[in-house]
N, C-alpha and C positions, 0 to 999 in steps of 0.2 A: 816540186815536193808537196803534200799537204800542209797546211796551214795550220799551226799548233790549234788557236782561236775557234777553229769551223769543227766543229762535235756536237751529238748530239745529248750529253753530257744531260742533261734537263732530262729529257726523256724518259734517258734510262735509269736516273736514281725518280722518274714517277713511279716506271713500272716497276722497280725492287721493291719500293714502299708500298706499291701494291701487291705484289707479291706475298708480303708480309703480312698487309693489313688484311688478305685472304687466305691466309695460313689462321691467324690467329680467330677467324670472325668462327671457323672450324671448330676450331677447341673451346674458344671461351663461350658461345652460342649457346651450348650443352643442348641444341637441336640434331635430333636423329637424319632429317631433312641436311642438313649442313655440311654433316661429320665426313662429307666426301672432299671438304676442302681442304682438310686438315693434310691430303698431301700435296698442299701447294711447297714448293721449295724453300722453306724458309729460311734454312741456315744457308744457303747456294746464293740466298739472297743478301742475306746482313755481308758473307765472306764479298760479296760485290761489292757493299760499299767500300767496306774498307778497301777493297782496290784502290777503287775510286778516288779513297781518300790520299792511299800513297803516291797515286801519279801528281791527283789538284794539289794537295798539300807540301811534296816536294818543290813542286812550278811555285807554292808561294810562296814560299821559304827561299827558293832559289833568286826570284824577282824582286824580292825585298830589300828596299833600302838598307834595314836594321834587323837587329832581334826584337828589340820594342815594337818596331812597323810591324815585323810576324805576327809575334806573339799580342799587340791589338788588334790586330786583321782575325785573329781565331778565338780568343775572347768573346770578339762582337760577335761574329756569330756564331758561334755556339751557347755562349751560359745564357743571355736573359731571356730566350726561348724556354730554354732548361728549367730557367726557375718560375717563371711564368707558369708552367705547365703541373711545378712540382709544387704552389702558393695555391693556385687556382683549383689540384687535385686537394687540396687538407682543408679547402674551405668550400667548394661548392659540393663535394662529396659528404659532406656532415647532412646534406638532403635524402640521402638513400641510405646513410646509417641506422642501424638501430637500435642504438643509442639515440637518448633527449640532445638538441643541444647542447645544452648546460653543461651535462655529463662529458658529450663530447670533447666538447672542446675544453674541459677542464680535466680528461684524458690527459698523461703525459706522454702515450704512444703519439699523441697529433705533431708533438714537439720533438718527439725523439727522432718523426717520419721528417719534419721540415730539415733538422737539423742535419742528419746523416744525408739524405737525399740531395741536398745543396753541394753537400761536398764530395756528390758523385759518389759516394757511398751509398746505395740505394740496396743494397744486399745487410745493411746490418738494422735497415727498418722498413721491408718494404713495405707493412700491411697501415693499413689507419683503424682504430678501434669503430666495433662495427660493421666496416664497411667489407663488401663482396666475402662476406663469412669471414673477415682476418686475412684473406689469402693477399697475392701483391697485385700492389693499385695500378703499377704501369712494369708490367714485364721487360717492356720491351729497353727502360733506360740504360739497361744495365751493359748496351755497347755506347752509353754518353763515354762510360769512366775508361775504358777502352780505345776510345776517339781519344779524349781530352791527354792520354797521357802516351798515344801516337805522336799531337801536337809539340812534348818536349821533347821526345825522342828522336825528330825530326833535326831537330839543332846539332845534338849529341851527335848523331848520325855523322853529320855534316862536318863538325867536329874532328871527326875519326879520321874521313878521308879527305877532306877539302871540298871545295866547290868546282875544282876541275884537277884532282885528283889523277893519275892515271889509272890506279889499282881501286878506286872505286867499286866498276863494274864489281870485280873480284872481292873485295871486300863486303859487298852486298851479299853477294852470294853467298859467299862462307857465312854470314847470319843470316839467310834464310834457311842452311841448312843444320845450324845450330837451334832456329826454332822452333824446326821440324822434331827434332832431336826430342828439345823438351815436349811437343805436343802429342807424338806419339806416345812416351814416355806414359805422362800423366793420362791417356786416353786407354793403354794397356792396363792400368793399375786402376781402371772403372773410373777416377777421378775426373770426371767428362769439365766440371763448372773452373775445373785450377786448368786445362789443358786451354780452352777457350781465352784465357786472361792471355795480358802480356807477359813474358814476350813469345807466346803459343801464338798471337794474331801476326806476329811480325810475319811467322810469314805469308801475307796475304795481302800486307801493306809493303812490304818489300819488291813484288813483281810489278808493284805501279809506278813505284819509284824507277825500277830497271826499266822500264819500259817510255817514261819519263826521258830519262838519262842518254836511250837511245833512241829516240823517238824517228829518225831520219831510216835507219836502218827498218825498224818497225812498220814504219806504213809501207817502206820498199816490199818487205817481204811476208804481208799481213795473211795475203789468201794461202800463202801455204805454211806459213805459223799456223793459220786457224785450223785448220788440217788433221798437221803434228796433235793438235795442242785436244780437237775431238777425240781422237787415238786412246792418246796417252791417256787422258782421262779418266778413260771405258777401261785401259790396261789398271790403274789405281784401284777402282773399285772392284775389279777382277779378284785384285791380290788383297786389298782390305788392305792397304799400308797407303799411308800418306806421303807420297815423296816428292813426286812432282805434278799433283793436279794440283793444288794455288797457286803456280806458277801458270797452270794451263787455264785455270780459269780465270785467271789476269790478261793471260792473252786474249781470250773467247771473249772476258766483258769489253778490255778497249779496241776490240778489234768491232765489235757493234756500235761502240761509242765516236768512232770514225768511218761508218758507213753507214746508209741509209742518207746521204744526205738533204734529205726533201725533210727529215726530222728537227733540219739543225734550227730553227727557230722556236722549236717547240717553247722555250722557256720564254719567251716577248712577254707575256701575260705575269711572270710573277715566277722567283723560286719558291713556291710556297711545298715543298719536297718535305721538309724538315718538319714541318706542323704538321703534314698528316702522319708522319712517322711517331713522334711522341705523342699526338694526342690522341689514336686510335684502338690504342690499350685501353686505358680507364673507360674510353666512350661506349666498343663494345661490350663492357664489362656493366656499365651502366643500363644499359637497355635489355643484358639478362638480367638482370636483380631487379627492374622491373618489368621482367614476363614477358617481354613484348616478343620475344622469339616463340615461346612459350604459347599466346595467348591469340597471336594474330597469325596471318599468313610468315612463315621463315625465310621465303623467297620474296617478299616484300619487304619483308623488316630488313634484311640484307643488303638490298639495296637504300633503304630510306638510313639504312646505318652506313652506307657509303659515301652517302651523299651530306650527310651530316659531316664525318672525319673530312669532305674536300671542302664543305663550306668553312672549316675552322681552320683546318690545314691554310685557303686563301686568306679568310678573316688575320689567321696570325701571322704569314708574311706581310700583311698591304697596313694595316692598323698597330701592328708593334716591329716585327723584327726588323723588315728595310729599315727603320727609323736609324737603327743603332750602326747600321753599317755606312 
């Protein structure tokens, strides 16, 4: 049976981050030449991240020696870099603000931004004074509060069904469908932003957990499950009701993670996906604010922007993030 540690999660996460970057580039660049990039499936990529987290975080907790050890590992992985991007944006984006330095740093909005974003409640203060037309500084951060919420949900889920409870699969499937009821209800009344919070997004974390707990069976039947998943996703799209597609997207995502063995060593140079994800949004907006996509060849600037994002992500990992791990 396949070794659970032999996977290409590092490649998969970089791919998902790149899909998100491309979609935001098409939207935020305000360039008609790059508008086609808006078709990048950002939502599916974000859900892919949630599925991967469901698998890896369940594994992390399952193998942790204690709750304290688990929490320490999770906090060290996500919080330092998150706070770094929040504080760097508050300081460095003063350079592109329409307000003078003195007026910028004396504006209470700067400190509201720092306070609420530091608590992962970026929706309470998403903008900085005079920056990006007072629009959201980093629209990618909404997923991080969902991720953090999930980190604390996992111990509660384990407490509910235990590490070796024979009803574990049944319990998770029930939670999956309850989550879908919540998700579909709020989407049906037009409250999409509420639908995409926990407990709605648990419908994407839970499949990752289920596959982890039934890993050997998944690997044994992964080819058949992959075909069924592809067909089922199209049925859900046709009916317009989200019922089985989160679980099926989970199967597709984990199928990719445990196929294509030549990609297994992709992460040997570092785990810089997180840095790419949390820094790309304000970098694209800075390029737009400076008129780089408008004044120069937008295709060239798109490549330059991508290289800057990659460089920042790699630097964040090597010079900052891995020190906490």
